[in-house]
N, C-alpha and C positions, 0 to 999 in steps of 0.2 A: 752579634750586636744585641744588646738588651733593649727590648721594647716594653714600655710600661703603660698601663691604663691611667686615665686621669686620677684615679684614687691611689696610684702608686703600686698597685699589684702588677707583678711581672706577667707579661703575655707569654703563654705557652702554646705554640702552634700545634694543631692537631696532627697526629701521626697518620700519614696516608699509607695504607698497606699497598705493597707492590704486588702486581699480578704474577701468579705462578704460571708455568708453562701449561699445567693441566687446565688452567682457566681458559686458555686460548682455544683449546679443543672444544670446550663446552660452549664457547661464545660463537654463534654462527654468523653474527654481524661482521661487516668488514670495516667498521669504524676504527679509529686509531686506538687500539687496545693499549691499556696501561697508562694512557694520558688522562690527567685529571679532568674532571667535568668542566671546570671553569676554563681550562686551557683549550678544551675542544670547542667551547663556545667562542672564545677569543679567535681561534682559527677560523671558525665559521663566519665571524664578523669580518675578518680580513677578506674572506671570499666574497661576502656581500658587498663590501666596500670596493674591491677590485672590479666587480661587475657592475658597479653603479646602482646596486639594488637598495642599499640602505647605508646610513652612517651611524654605527653603534659602537660604543667603546666601554671598556671596564673603567669604573671610577677609581681614581687613585685614593689610597688610604691617607687621610690627613695626619701627618706626624709632626711632633715638636722635637727637634733634635736637641739633645742635652750635652752629649759628649762626642767629640771627634778626635780620632787618633791619626797622626800624620807619620806613617812609617817611612815615607819619602816626601821630598818636596813637591813631587809631581802627583802624589796620590793622597787621598783622604779616606779614612775608614770610619763610618759612624758606629760607635760602640754602645751608645745608649740613646733611646728615644721614647717618647710617650705618645699615645693616641691623643690628638687634640680634642676630639669630640666623638660621640658615637657615630658609627657609619650608618648610612641610609640603606641603599640597595646596591647590588653589584654592578649593574649595567644600565646605561641609558643612551638614547639617540633618537634619530628621526627615520621614519619609514612611511612612505606614501602620505606625507603631510601630517602624520601622527607622531606625537612624542611618546616613545616607548621607554618604560622604566621597569626593570625587573630584578628579581633575586633568584639566584640559582642555588639549589640545595640537593644533596644526595643522601641516601640512606641505605643501609644494608638490611633494614627491616623488610620482611617479605610481604606483610599484609597491612602495614600502616606507615604513615609519615609522622614522626614525633614533632609536636608543636614546640618543644623546648629548643628546637633549632631556630626559632624565630624570636625576635625581640619586639617589645611594645613600640619602640620608636620607629621600627621598620614598617609596622602596620599603619602607624599614623602617617608616615611619609607616603605610603602607597595610596592611602585614602585621600590625601591632599592632592596627589597627582590625578586621581580619578575625578575629584571634585572640580579640577581645573581643565577637564576635557582630555587629559592624557590617557594612555593605555598602559595600565600597570598590571603585572602578573607575576606568577611564580613558576619557575621551571623545577620540577621534581624528578630526580633520577633515582629509580630503584635499581641499584647496582646488581643485585642478585638476579633479577629478571631481565636486566639490560633493557629497561623500558623508561622512557622519558614522557612526562605529561606537562602541558601548559594549563595552569589554573588561573583564570581571571581574578584580579585582586578583590573585586566586589564579592565574588563567590567565596573566595578564601577567607576574607575578613568576616563574612556572615557566619561561617563555620566556627571561627575562633570566638565569636560573640554568643554562641549558643548557650542556653541556660544550663546544660549539663556540665559545661566546663571540662570537656574531655581533653585528655593530654595528647591525643594523636588523632589523625584523620585516617579512616579506613581506606585502603587501596581501592576497594570496590566503589566507594563514593567518588574518589578521584577519577576513576575510569568513566563514571557516569557524567560527572560535572565538568571534567577537564577535556583537553584535546590531546590526542596522542601525537607525539613529535617523531617524525621519521628520522632515521639515521642512515648515513651512507659514507661515501668517500669524500665528495666535495658538494655541499658542506657536510662536515661530520655530524653536526646537530642542526637539522633544517627546521629551526623553530619558527621561522617566518612563514612557512607553509601552514603551520598551526595557527599563526596569527591571522593569516588570510581566511582560514576556515572560521575563526572566531568573528572576524570583521564582517564576513558574509551573512552572519546571523543578526 
C-alpha cells in the first residue's frame, strides 16, 4: 500500500534491523529480544490494563484513503493513502488520575540522542499537555546499551530551546536528568515505575 504525506511525498518506512543470534548472547536482560520498542511498550500497556493499573494506548495514525482494491467481494485492500495531518505523540492514557502523553524513540548512538528524531509540532503538543496539567514525557531507548530512560517533557523541551542549538542530547545528561526504566518479563518495559519515581518528586 502506498502511503503519502500531505505534500504528496511517498512515505518510506524505516528499516528495522533484525537481531542476530550473537546479539542474544551479549544481551543479559530477559526482555523480549528482537521485538520493536513500541511493540514492547504496547505489550506492557496490555499488562497494565489487564491488572487494572492504567489505561494507556498507542494513538492510531490518521490516514486519508485514496485507492482501494477489491480482489474479492469479501475483501478490500488499501493500495494508496495519505497522512491527514502531522502526528503528535505515540501514546496517551490515564494513570492515577493523571493524563499521560508520551513519545517513544530509540537510537543506536552510544553517547547521545539525536534531536532530528523529534519534530517541532511534537514539542508544541507536549508543552500544551503540560500547560493543561497533564504528564508528558519521552522514553528513549539506547539499543546498544539496552537502556531506557524517561525524560519529563519540560526538561526535554528546555534542552531543545538552549541557546547553543545542539543537534543531540548527551547520554550523560539524560542519565542525570531522566529516570532509568526497568526492564523485565512482565511488563517488558516498566515505565510506570519510572513515572512513580518522577511523581514522588
